[in-house]
Gaussian input, Z-matrix of N, CA and C with variables (Angstrom, degrees):
# hf/3-21g

backbone

0 1
 N
 C     1     B1
 C     2     B2     1     A1
 N     3     B3     2     A2     1     D1
 C     4     B4     3     A3     2     D2
 C     5     B5     4     A4     3     D3
 N     6     B6     5     A5     4     D4
 C     7     B7     6     A6     5     D5
 C     8     B8     7     A7     6     D6
 N     9     B9     8     A8     7     D7
 C    10    B10     9     A9     8     D8
 C    11    B11    10    A10     9     D9
 N    12    B12    11    A11    10    D10
 C    13    B13    12    A12    11    D11
 C    14    B14    13    A13    12    D12
 N    15    B15    14    A14    13    D13
 C    16    B16    15    A15    14    D14
 C    17    B17    16    A16    15    D15
 N    18    B18    17    A17    16    D16
 C    19    B19    18    A18    17    D17
 C    20    B20    19    A19    18    D18
 N    21    B21    20    A20    19    D19
 C    22    B22    21    A21    20    D20
 C    23    B23    22    A22    21    D21
 N    24    B24    23    A23    22    D22
 C    25    B25    24    A24    23    D23
 C    26    B26    25    A25    24    D24
 N    27    B27    26    A26    25    D25
 C    28    B28    27    A27    26    D26
 C    29    B29    28    A28    27    D27
 N    30    B30    29    A29    28    D28
 C    31    B31    30    A30    29    D29
 C    32    B32    31    A31    30    D30
 N    33    B33    32    A32    31    D31
 C    34    B34    33    A33    32    D32
 C    35    B35    34    A34    33    D33
 N    36    B36    35    A35    34    D34
 C    37    B37    36    A36    35    D35
 C    38    B38    37    A37    36    D36
 N    39    B39    38    A38    37    D37
 C    40    B40    39    A39    38    D38
 C    41    B41    40    A40    39    D39
 N    42    B42    41    A41    40    D40
 C    43    B43    42    A42    41    D41
 C    44    B44    43    A43    42    D42
 N    45    B45    44    A44    43    D43
 C    46    B46    45    A45    44    D44
 C    47    B47    46    A46    45    D45
 N    48    B48    47    A47    46    D46
 C    49    B49    48    A48    47    D47
 C    50    B50    49    A49    48    D48
 N    51    B51    50    A50    49    D49
 C    52    B52    51    A51    50    D50
 C    53    B53    52    A52    51    D51
 N    54    B54    53    A53    52    D52
 C    55    B55    54    A54    53    D53
 C    56    B56    55    A55    54    D54
 N    57    B57    56    A56    55    D55
 C    58    B58    57    A57    56    D56
 C    59    B59    58    A58    57    D57
 N    60    B60    59    A59    58    D58
 C    61    B61    60    A60    59    D59
 C    62    B62    61    A61    60    D60
 N    63    B63    62    A62    61    D61
 C    64    B64    63    A63    62    D62
 C    65    B65    64    A64    63    D63
 N    66    B66    65    A65    64    D64
 C    67    B67    66    A66    65    D65
 C    68    B68    67    A67    66    D66
 N    69    B69    68    A68    67    D67
 C    70    B70    69    A69    68    D68
 C    71    B71    70    A70    69    D69
 N    72    B72    71    A71    70    D70
 C    73    B73    72    A72    71    D71
 C    74    B74    73    A73    72    D72
 N    75    B75    74    A74    73    D73
 C    76    B76    75    A75    74    D74
 C    77    B77    76    A76    75    D75
 N    78    B78    77    A77    76    D76
 C    79    B79    78    A78    77    D77
 C    80    B80    79    A79    78    D78
 N    81    B81    80    A80    79    D79
 C    82    B82    81    A81    80    D80
 C    83    B83    82    A82    81    D81
 N    84    B84    83    A83    82    D82
 C    85    B85    84    A84    83    D83
 C    86    B86    85    A85    84    D84
 N    87    B87    86    A86    85    D85
 C    88    B88    87    A87    86    D86
 C    89    B89    88    A88    87    D87
 N    90    B90    89    A89    88    D88
 C    91    B91    90    A90    89    D89
 C    92    B92    91    A91    90    D90
 N    93    B93    92    A92    91    D91
 C    94    B94    93    A93    92    D92
 C    95    B95    94    A94    93    D93
 N    96    B96    95    A95    94    D94
 C    97    B97    96    A96    95    D95
 C    98    B98    97    A97    96    D96
 N    99    B99    98    A98    97    D97
 C   100   B100    99    A99    98    D98
 C   101   B101   100   A100    99    D99
 N   102   B102   101   A101   100   D100
 C   103   B103   102   A102   101   D101
 C   104   B104   103   A103   102   D102
 N   105   B105   104   A104   103   D103
 C   106   B106   105   A105   104   D104
 C   107   B107   106   A106   105   D105
 N   108   B108   107   A107   106   D106
 C   109   B109   108   A108   107   D107
 C   110   B110   109   A109   108   D108
 N   111   B111   110   A110   109   D109
 C   112   B112   111   A111   110   D110
 C   113   B113   112   A112   111   D111
 N   114   B114   113   A113   112   D112
 C   115   B115   114   A114   113   D113
 C   116   B116   115   A115   114   D114
 N   117   B117   116   A116   115   D115
 C   118   B118   117   A117   116   D116
 C   119   B119   118   A118   117   D117
 N   120   B120   119   A119   118   D118
 C   121   B121   120   A120   119   D119
 C   122   B122   121   A121   120   D120
 N   123   B123   122   A122   121   D121
 C   124   B124   123   A123   122   D122
 C   125   B125   124   A124   123   D123
 N   126   B126   125   A125   124   D124
 C   127   B127   126   A126   125   D125
 C   128   B128   127   A127   126   D126
 N   129   B129   128   A128   127   D127
 C   130   B130   129   A129   128   D128
 C   131   B131   130   A130   129   D129
 N   132   B132   131   A131   130   D130
 C   133   B133   132   A132   131   D131
 C   134   B134   133   A133   132   D132
 N   135   B135   134   A134   133   D133
 C   136   B136   135   A135   134   D134
 C   137   B137   136   A136   135   D135
 N   138   B138   137   A137   136   D136
 C   139   B139   138   A138   137   D137
 C   140   B140   139   A139   138   D138
 N   141   B141   140   A140   139   D139
 C   142   B142   141   A141   140   D140
 C   143   B143   142   A142   141   D141
 N   144   B144   143   A143   142   D142
 C   145   B145   144   A144   143   D143
 C   146   B146   145   A145   144   D144
 N   147   B147   146   A146   145   D145
 C   148   B148   147   A147   146   D146
 C   149   B149   148   A148   147   D147
 N   150   B150   149   A149   148   D148
 C   151   B151   150   A150   149   D149
 C   152   B152   151   A151   150   D150
 N   153   B153   152   A152   151   D151
 C   154   B154   153   A153   152   D152
 C   155   B155   154   A154   153   D153
 N   156   B156   155   A155   154   D154
 C   157   B157   156   A156   155   D155
 C   158   B158   157   A157   156   D156
 N   159   B159   158   A158   157   D157
 C   160   B160   159   A159   158   D158
 C   161   B161   160   A160   159   D159
 N   162   B162   161   A161   160   D160
 C   163   B163   162   A162   161   D161
 C   164   B164   163   A163   162   D162
 N   165   B165   164   A164   163   D163
 C   166   B166   165   A165   164   D164
 C   167   B167   166   A166   165   D165
 N   168   B168   167   A167   166   D166
 C   169   B169   168   A168   167   D167
 C   170   B170   169   A169   168   D168
 N   171   B171   170   A170   169   D169
 C   172   B172   171   A171   170   D170
 C   173   B173   172   A172   171   D171
 N   174   B174   173   A173   172   D172
 C   175   B175   174   A174   173   D173
 C   176   B176   175   A175   174   D174
 N   177   B177   176   A176   175   D175
 C   178   B178   177   A177   176   D176
 C   179   B179   178   A178   177   D177
 N   180   B180   179   A179   178   D178
 C   181   B181   180   A180   179   D179
 C   182   B182   181   A181   180   D180
 N   183   B183   182   A182   181   D181
 C   184   B184   183   A183   182   D182
 C   185   B185   184   A184   183   D183
 N   186   B186   185   A185   184   D184
 C   187   B187   186   A186   185   D185
 C   188   B188   187   A187   186   D186
 N   189   B189   188   A188   187   D187
 C   190   B190   189   A189   188   D188
 C   191   B191   190   A190   189   D189
 N   192   B192   191   A191   190   D190
 C   193   B193   192   A192   191   D191
 C   194   B194   193   A193   192   D192
 N   195   B195   194   A194   193   D193
 C   196   B196   195   A195   194   D194
 C   197   B197   196   A196   195   D195
 N   198   B198   197   A197   196   D196
 C   199   B199   198   A198   197   D197
 C   200   B200   199   A199   198   D198
 N   201   B201   200   A200   199   D199
 C   202   B202   201   A201   200   D200
 C   203   B203   202   A202   201   D201
 N   204   B204   203   A203   202   D202
 C   205   B205   204   A204   203   D203
 C   206   B206   205   A205   204   D204
 N   207   B207   206   A206   205   D205
 C   208   B208   207   A207   206   D206
 C   209   B209   208   A208   207   D207
 N   210   B210   209   A209   208   D208
 C   211   B211   210   A210   209   D209
 C   212   B212   211   A211   210   D210
 N   213   B213   212   A212   211   D211
 C   214   B214   213   A213   212   D212
 C   215   B215   214   A214   213   D213
 N   216   B216   215   A215   214   D214
 C   217   B217   216   A216   215   D215
 C   218   B218   217   A217   216   D216
 N   219   B219   218   A218   217   D217
 C   220   B220   219   A219   218   D218
 C   221   B221   220   A220   219   D219
 N   222   B222   221   A221   220   D220
 C   223   B223   222   A222   221   D221
 C   224   B224   223   A223   222   D222
 N   225   B225   224   A224   223   D223
 C   226   B226   225   A225   224   D224
 C   227   B227   226   A226   225   D225
 N   228   B228   227   A227   226   D226
 C   229   B229   228   A228   227   D227
 C   230   B230   229   A229   228   D228
 N   231   B231   230   A230   229   D229
 C   232   B232   231   A231   230   D230
 C   233   B233   232   A232   231   D231
 N   234   B234   233   A233   232   D232
 C   235   B235   234   A234   233   D233
 C   236   B236   235   A235   234   D234
 N   237   B237   236   A236   235   D235
 C   238   B238   237   A237   236   D236
 C   239   B239   238   A238   237   D237
 N   240   B240   239   A239   238   D238
 C   241   B241   240   A240   239   D239
 C   242   B242   241   A241   240   D240
 N   243   B243   242   A242   241   D241
 C   244   B244   243   A243   242   D242
 C   245   B245   244   A244   243   D243
 N   246   B246   245   A245   244   D244
 C   247   B247   246   A246   245   D245
 C   248   B248   247   A247   246   D246
 N   249   B249   248   A248   247   D247
 C   250   B250   249   A249   248   D248
 C   251   B251   250   A250   249   D249
 N   252   B252   251   A251   250   D250
 C   253   B253   252   A252   251   D251
 C   254   B254   253   A253   252   D252
 N   255   B255   254   A254   253   D253
 C   256   B256   255   A255   254   D254
 C   257   B257   256   A256   255   D255
 N   258   B258   257   A257   256   D256
 C   259   B259   258   A258   257   D257
 C   260   B260   259   A259   258   D258
 N   261   B261   260   A260   259   D259
 C   262   B262   261   A261   260   D260
 C   263   B263   262   A262   261   D261
 N   264   B264   263   A263   262   D262
 C   265   B265   264   A264   263   D263
 C   266   B266   265   A265   264   D264
 N   267   B267   266   A266   265   D265
 C   268   B268   267   A267   266   D266
 C   269   B269   268   A268   267   D267
 N   270   B270   269   A269   268   D268
 C   271   B271   270   A270   269   D269
 C   272   B272   271   A271   270   D270
 N   273   B273   272   A272   271   D271
 C   274   B274   273   A273   272   D272
 C   275   B275   274   A274   273   D273
 N   276   B276   275   A275   274   D274
 C   277   B277   276   A276   275   D275
 C   278   B278   277   A277   276   D276
 N   279   B279   278   A278   277   D277
 C   280   B280   279   A279   278   D278
 C   281   B281   280   A280   279   D279
 N   282   B282   281   A281   280   D280
 C   283   B283   282   A282   281   D281
 C   284   B284   283   A283   282   D282
 N   285   B285   284   A284   283   D283
 C   286   B286   285   A285   284   D284
 C   287   B287   286   A286   285   D285
 N   288   B288   287   A287   286   D286
 C   289   B289   288   A288   287   D287
 C   290   B290   289   A289   288   D288

   B1=1.4511
   B2=1.5316
   B3=1.3244
   B4=1.4623
   B5=1.5183
   B6=1.3237
   B7=1.4626
   B8=1.5180
   B9=1.3373
   B10=1.4592
   B11=1.5239
   B12=1.3230
   B13=1.4638
   B14=1.5261
   B15=1.3370
   B16=1.4606
   B17=1.5268
   B18=1.3167
   B19=1.4639
   B20=1.5248
   B21=1.3136
   B22=1.4603
   B23=1.5258
   B24=1.3364
   B25=1.4668
   B26=1.5315
   B27=1.3391
   B28=1.4670
   B29=1.5328
   B30=1.3251
   B31=1.4626
   B32=1.5168
   B33=1.3227
   B34=1.4669
   B35=1.5247
   B36=1.3093
   B37=1.4643
   B38=1.5321
   B39=1.3302
   B40=1.4646
   B41=1.5201
   B42=1.3392
   B43=1.4658
   B44=1.5300
   B45=1.3313
   B46=1.4612
   B47=1.5276
   B48=1.3217
   B49=1.4637
   B50=1.5298
   B51=1.3427
   B52=1.4612
   B53=1.5266
   B54=1.3228
   B55=1.4664
   B56=1.5271
   B57=1.3249
   B58=1.4533
   B59=1.5240
   B60=1.3195
   B61=1.4619
   B62=1.5252
   B63=1.3264
   B64=1.4629
   B65=1.5234
   B66=1.3150
   B67=1.4651
   B68=1.5209
   B69=1.3263
   B70=1.4584
   B71=1.5184
   B72=1.3389
   B73=1.4654
   B74=1.5229
   B75=1.3353
   B76=1.4634
   B77=1.5224
   B78=1.3313
   B79=1.4596
   B80=1.5224
   B81=1.3237
   B82=1.4653
   B83=1.5179
   B84=1.3394
   B85=1.4609
   B86=1.5193
   B87=1.3311
   B88=1.4518
   B89=1.5176
   B90=1.3159
   B91=1.4530
   B92=1.5225
   B93=1.3209
   B94=1.4623
   B95=1.5187
   B96=1.3146
   B97=1.4568
   B98=1.5291
   B99=1.3317
   B100=1.4665
   B101=1.5251
   B102=1.3216
   B103=1.4627
   B104=1.5242
   B105=1.3324
   B106=1.4554
   B107=1.5306
   B108=1.3310
   B109=1.4652
   B110=1.5270
   B111=1.3264
   B112=1.4598
   B113=1.5095
   B114=1.3269
   B115=1.4642
   B116=1.5252
   B117=1.3184
   B118=1.4557
   B119=1.5178
   B120=1.3347
   B121=1.4592
   B122=1.5246
   B123=1.3287
   B124=1.4626
   B125=1.5179
   B126=1.3257
   B127=1.4556
   B128=1.5099
   B129=1.3106
   B130=1.4712
   B131=1.5254
   B132=1.3148
   B133=1.4569
   B134=1.5190
   B135=1.3280
   B136=1.4597
   B137=1.5324
   B138=1.3024
   B139=1.4619
   B140=1.5242
   B141=1.3353
   B142=1.4624
   B143=1.5314
   B144=1.3241
   B145=1.4611
   B146=1.5238
   B147=1.3253
   B148=1.4609
   B149=1.5254
   B150=1.3274
   B151=1.4681
   B152=1.5195
   B153=1.3171
   B154=1.4613
   B155=1.5263
   B156=1.3297
   B157=1.4658
   B158=1.5270
   B159=1.3284
   B160=1.4608
   B161=1.5321
   B162=1.3277
   B163=1.4644
   B164=1.5291
   B165=1.3099
   B166=1.4662
   B167=1.5293
   B168=1.3271
   B169=1.4605
   B170=1.5090
   B171=1.3369
   B172=1.4580
   B173=1.5236
   B174=1.3082
   B175=1.4668
   B176=1.5223
   B177=1.3470
   B178=1.4619
   B179=1.5188
   B180=1.3239
   B181=1.4605
   B182=1.5218
   B183=1.3207
   B184=1.4649
   B185=1.5218
   B186=1.3072
   B187=1.4588
   B188=1.5198
   B189=1.3270
   B190=1.4682
   B191=1.5193
   B192=1.3261
   B193=1.4635
   B194=1.5235
   B195=1.3043
   B196=1.4612
   B197=1.5307
   B198=1.3158
   B199=1.4616
   B200=1.5255
   B201=1.3383
   B202=1.4569
   B203=1.5296
   B204=1.3242
   B205=1.4675
   B206=1.5304
   B207=1.3268
   B208=1.4670
   B209=1.5294
   B210=1.3463
   B211=1.4598
   B212=1.5255
   B213=1.3197
   B214=1.4626
   B215=1.5167
   B216=1.3306
   B217=1.4577
   B218=1.5180
   B219=1.3424
   B220=1.4601
   B221=1.5188
   B222=1.3146
   B223=1.4595
   B224=1.5292
   B225=1.3133
   B226=1.4626
   B227=1.5197
   B228=1.3243
   B229=1.4594
   B230=1.5310
   B231=1.3206
   B232=1.4685
   B233=1.5312
   B234=1.3281
   B235=1.4670
   B236=1.5199
   B237=1.3115
   B238=1.4660
   B239=1.5286
   B240=1.3162
   B241=1.4708
   B242=1.5230
   B243=1.3306
   B244=1.4699
   B245=1.5236
   B246=1.3413
   B247=1.4621
   B248=1.5267
   B249=1.3342
   B250=1.4699
   B251=1.5295
   B252=1.3244
   B253=1.4628
   B254=1.5123
   B255=1.3255
   B256=1.4634
   B257=1.5236
   B258=1.3230
   B259=1.4557
   B260=1.5276
   B261=1.3123
   B262=1.4547
   B263=1.5235
   B264=1.3395
   B265=1.4603
   B266=1.5281
   B267=1.3247
   B268=1.4625
   B269=1.5228
   B270=1.3361
   B271=1.4633
   B272=1.5197
   B273=1.3195
   B274=1.4628
   B275=1.5242
   B276=1.3071
   B277=1.4745
   B278=1.5091
   B279=1.3234
   B280=1.4567
   B281=1.5169
   B282=1.3226
   B283=1.4563
   B284=1.5299
   B285=1.3151
   B286=1.4701
   B287=1.5168
   B288=1.3237
   B289=1.4679
   B290=1.5172
   A1=108.75
   A2=115.30
   A3=121.70
   A4=108.75
   A5=116.30
   A6=121.73
   A7=108.13
   A8=115.37
   A9=122.79
   A10=109.41
   A11=116.55
   A12=121.62
   A13=105.64
   A14=115.38
   A15=121.54
   A16=109.49
   A17=116.50
   A18=120.49
   A19=109.42
   A20=114.98
   A21=120.09
   A22=110.25
   A23=116.71
   A24=121.94
   A25=111.93
   A26=117.38
   A27=120.43
   A28=113.06
   A29=117.54
   A30=120.50
   A31=112.23
   A32=116.79
   A33=120.84
   A34=110.50
   A35=116.13
   A36=120.12
   A37=110.75
   A38=116.33
   A39=120.45
   A40=110.48
   A41=117.11
   A42=121.45
   A43=110.19
   A44=117.06
   A45=121.13
   A46=111.05
   A47=116.90
   A48=120.80
   A49=110.51
   A50=116.80
   A51=120.78
   A52=111.86
   A53=117.18
   A54=121.42
   A55=111.60
   A56=117.52
   A57=121.08
   A58=114.12
   A59=116.45
   A60=120.98
   A61=108.19
   A62=115.25
   A63=120.71
   A64=110.12
   A65=116.09
   A66=121.59
   A67=109.01
   A68=114.49
   A69=120.24
   A70=111.85
   A71=115.74
   A72=119.43
   A73=110.40
   A74=115.84
   A75=122.73
   A76=106.60
   A77=117.00
   A78=120.21
   A79=110.26
   A80=115.66
   A81=120.40
   A82=112.13
   A83=116.61
   A84=121.30
   A85=108.47
   A86=117.02
   A87=121.50
   A88=110.68
   A89=116.13
   A90=122.85
   A91=106.24
   A92=117.22
   A93=121.07
   A94=112.68
   A95=118.17
   A96=121.42
   A97=112.44
   A98=118.02
   A99=119.88
   A100=112.57
   A101=118.19
   A102=121.23
   A103=109.67
   A104=115.11
   A105=122.59
   A106=108.93
   A107=116.81
   A108=119.25
   A109=111.02
   A110=115.55
   A111=121.59
   A112=114.97
   A113=118.16
   A114=120.17
   A115=109.34
   A116=115.45
   A117=122.88
   A118=108.10
   A119=116.00
   A120=121.49
   A121=107.41
   A122=115.62
   A123=122.67
   A124=107.60
   A125=117.05
   A126=120.78
   A127=111.16
   A128=115.59
   A129=122.47
   A130=106.85
   A131=114.91
   A132=120.70
   A133=111.85
   A134=117.28
   A135=120.09
   A136=108.45
   A137=116.76
   A138=120.94
   A139=112.46
   A140=118.99
   A141=119.94
   A142=111.47
   A143=118.16
   A144=120.36
   A145=110.98
   A146=117.10
   A147=120.17
   A148=110.08
   A149=117.34
   A150=120.98
   A151=110.54
   A152=117.97
   A153=121.34
   A154=111.09
   A155=117.80
   A156=121.28
   A157=108.99
   A158=116.42
   A159=121.02
   A160=111.17
   A161=117.18
   A162=121.00
   A163=111.75
   A164=116.87
   A165=121.44
   A166=111.55
   A167=117.73
   A168=121.27
   A169=114.31
   A170=116.55
   A171=120.79
   A172=111.32
   A173=115.03
   A174=122.04
   A175=107.94
   A176=116.13
   A177=120.52
   A178=108.97
   A179=115.58
   A180=122.05
   A181=107.43
   A182=114.70
   A183=121.13
   A184=111.37
   A185=116.25
   A186=122.39
   A187=105.92
   A188=114.78
   A189=121.20
   A190=111.17
   A191=115.52
   A192=123.76
   A193=109.10
   A194=116.09
   A195=122.02
   A196=105.61
   A197=115.28
   A198=121.62
   A199=110.86
   A200=117.83
   A201=119.18
   A202=111.03
   A203=117.18
   A204=120.59
   A205=114.19
   A206=118.25
   A207=119.89
   A208=113.14
   A209=117.73
   A210=120.11
   A211=112.81
   A212=117.86
   A213=120.08
   A214=110.19
   A215=115.42
   A216=121.00
   A217=114.18
   A218=117.39
   A219=121.06
   A220=110.06
   A221=115.59
   A222=120.65
   A223=108.60
   A224=116.18
   A225=121.57
   A226=109.62
   A227=116.05
   A228=118.94
   A229=107.84
   A230=116.20
   A231=120.76
   A232=111.71
   A233=117.83
   A234=119.92
   A235=111.17
   A236=117.51
   A237=119.90
   A238=110.53
   A239=116.50
   A240=119.49
   A241=110.31
   A242=117.26
   A243=120.16
   A244=110.45
   A245=116.28
   A246=120.56
   A247=112.10
   A248=116.34
   A249=122.01
   A250=111.85
   A251=116.31
   A252=120.39
   A253=114.79
   A254=117.69
   A255=120.25
   A256=110.36
   A257=115.11
   A258=120.99
   A259=109.01
   A260=115.82
   A261=121.31
   A262=108.64
   A263=115.76
   A264=122.16
   A265=108.46
   A266=115.80
   A267=119.13
   A268=110.55
   A269=114.80
   A270=121.76
   A271=109.27
   A272=115.83
   A273=122.76
   A274=104.90
   A275=115.29
   A276=120.46
   A277=108.48
   A278=114.30
   A279=120.30
   A280=109.45
   A281=114.91
   A282=120.59
   A283=108.50
   A284=116.21
   A285=120.92
   A286=107.45
   A287=116.83
   A288=120.86
   A289=111.51
   D1=132.43
   D2=-179.83
   D3=-123.04
   D4=139.16
   D5=174.92
   D6=-107.41
   D7=120.93
   D8=179.98
   D9=-107.64
   D10=137.40
   D11=170.55
   D12=-112.47
   D13=115.26
   D14=-174.51
   D15=-104.15
   D16=111.67
   D17=175.31
   D18=-167.19
   D19=142.77
   D20=174.25
   D21=-99.70
   D22=2.60
   D23=-174.66
   D24=-97.05
   D25=119.23
   D26=178.92
   D27=-57.46
   D28=-35.91
   D29=179.80
   D30=-64.60
   D31=-38.36
   D32=178.41
   D33=-67.48
   D34=-40.77
   D35=177.87
   D36=-64.30
   D37=-42.13
   D38=178.50
   D39=-65.32
   D40=-41.43
   D41=178.07
   D42=-58.34
   D43=-48.05
   D44=-179.23
   D45=-59.94
   D46=-43.69
   D47=179.81
   D48=-63.98
   D49=-44.55
   D50=-179.00
   D51=-67.21
   D52=-27.82
   D53=178.86
   D54=-84.78
   D55=-4.22
   D56=178.13
   D57=75.20
   D58=26.88
   D59=-179.88
   D60=-78.50
   D61=116.69
   D62=-176.97
   D63=-83.69
   D64=125.77
   D65=177.73
   D66=-133.73
   D67=156.03
   D68=176.65
   D69=-91.99
   D70=-29.18
   D71=-176.45
   D72=-146.26
   D73=127.62
   D74=170.66
   D75=-95.96
   D76=118.63
   D77=-177.03
   D78=-131.22
   D79=154.12
   D80=178.54
   D81=-98.02
   D82=-15.88
   D83=-179.30
   D84=-142.47
   D85=135.56
   D86=-179.49
   D87=-93.12
   D88=123.06
   D89=172.64
   D90=-97.31
   D91=105.44
   D92=-176.02
   D93=-58.87
   D94=-26.08
   D95=-177.85
   D96=-62.52
   D97=-22.25
   D98=-178.36
   D99=-88.96
   D100=-9.39
   D101=-176.69
   D102=-76.04
   D103=123.93
   D104=179.21
   D105=-115.75
   D106=159.13
   D107=176.77
   D108=-52.01
   D109=133.43
   D110=-179.59
   D111=91.60
   D112=-13.65
   D113=176.62
   D114=-66.55
   D115=154.01
   D116=179.01
   D117=-118.32
   D118=130.78
   D119=177.53
   D120=-119.29
   D121=121.22
   D122=179.17
   D123=-111.63
   D124=133.48
   D125=177.28
   D126=163.00
   D127=-164.98
   D128=176.46
   D129=-121.43
   D130=80.20
   D131=-175.21
   D132=-90.42
   D133=153.26
   D134=168.61
   D135=-59.80
   D136=149.00
   D137=-173.73
   D138=-58.10
   D139=-35.62
   D140=-179.78
   D141=-65.93
   D142=-35.86
   D143=177.63
   D144=-73.87
   D145=-38.95
   D146=176.74
   D147=-62.13
   D148=-40.28
   D149=177.37
   D150=-63.61
   D151=-39.14
   D152=179.44
   D153=-65.07
   D154=-37.48
   D155=175.65
   D156=-58.76
   D157=-47.74
   D158=-179.31
   D159=-65.00
   D160=-39.96
   D161=178.40
   D162=-60.99
   D163=-30.85
   D164=-179.10
   D165=-85.87
   D166=3.73
   D167=178.35
   D168=89.79
   D169=10.38
   D170=177.87
   D171=-89.15
   D172=169.60
   D173=174.07
   D174=-105.72
   D175=137.98
   D176=178.43
   D177=-112.81
   D178=122.85
   D179=177.89
   D180=-118.57
   D181=114.99
   D182=-175.85
   D183=-83.14
   D184=136.31
   D185=170.26
   D186=-86.46
   D187=102.60
   D188=-174.18
   D189=-98.58
   D190=144.60
   D191=177.07
   D192=-138.52
   D193=151.03
   D194=168.71
   D195=-103.00
   D196=86.33
   D197=-170.51
   D198=-91.40
   D199=119.19
   D200=176.65
   D201=-71.44
   D202=154.87
   D203=-176.69
   D204=-53.85
   D205=-35.00
   D206=-176.21
   D207=-72.09
   D208=-12.94
   D209=178.30
   D210=-102.45
   D211=-5.63
   D212=179.90
   D213=-64.36
   D214=136.94
   D215=179.06
   D216=80.74
   D217=3.98
   D218=179.77
   D219=-109.63
   D220=149.78
   D221=174.29
   D222=-74.79
   D223=128.84
   D224=179.45
   D225=-104.78
   D226=146.53
   D227=171.70
   D228=-91.68
   D229=176.09
   D230=-175.42
   D231=-59.96
   D232=-39.95
   D233=-179.55
   D234=-67.46
   D235=-41.02
   D236=176.88
   D237=-61.70
   D238=-36.95
   D239=177.40
   D240=-63.97
   D241=-43.99
   D242=176.60
   D243=-60.31
   D244=-42.45
   D245=179.26
   D246=-61.59
   D247=-26.56
   D248=178.80
   D249=-93.06
   D250=12.39
   D251=175.33
   D252=74.41
   D253=30.46
   D254=-179.31
   D255=-52.67
   D256=133.12
   D257=177.43
   D258=-156.94
   D259=165.76
   D260=177.61
   D261=-105.42
   D262=132.43
   D263=-179.38
   D264=-134.20
   D265=124.37
   D266=-179.18
   D267=-82.96
   D268=138.19
   D269=178.24
   D270=-128.76
   D271=145.40
   D272=169.64
   D273=-111.71
   D274=113.80
   D275=-174.22
   D276=-114.23
   D277=133.12
   D278=-178.52
   D279=-130.97
   D280=131.01
   D281=176.72
   D282=-73.07
   D283=135.40
   D284=176.65
   D285=-99.14
   D286=123.90
   D287=-178.08
   D288=-74.32

């Protein structure tokens, strides 16, 4: 079992480290081919990629924020993420045919 933290944002990576979130791999891009049953993927993925993680038997844990409009599109540091209520929330996502 491997735990991946997917983010290209330095603030998100710093937040995870400061929160003591244990991961095996910090990556900027998720290659779905490496996801095996039981793997954990943490990040803010598009819903289709999160669903694919679940389809492959992985767990998807979303990095959730309550982001005000004035901070959208800006790089946040770890403290700004805490101020926006950063937390991890697990989701089970299933594609409906």
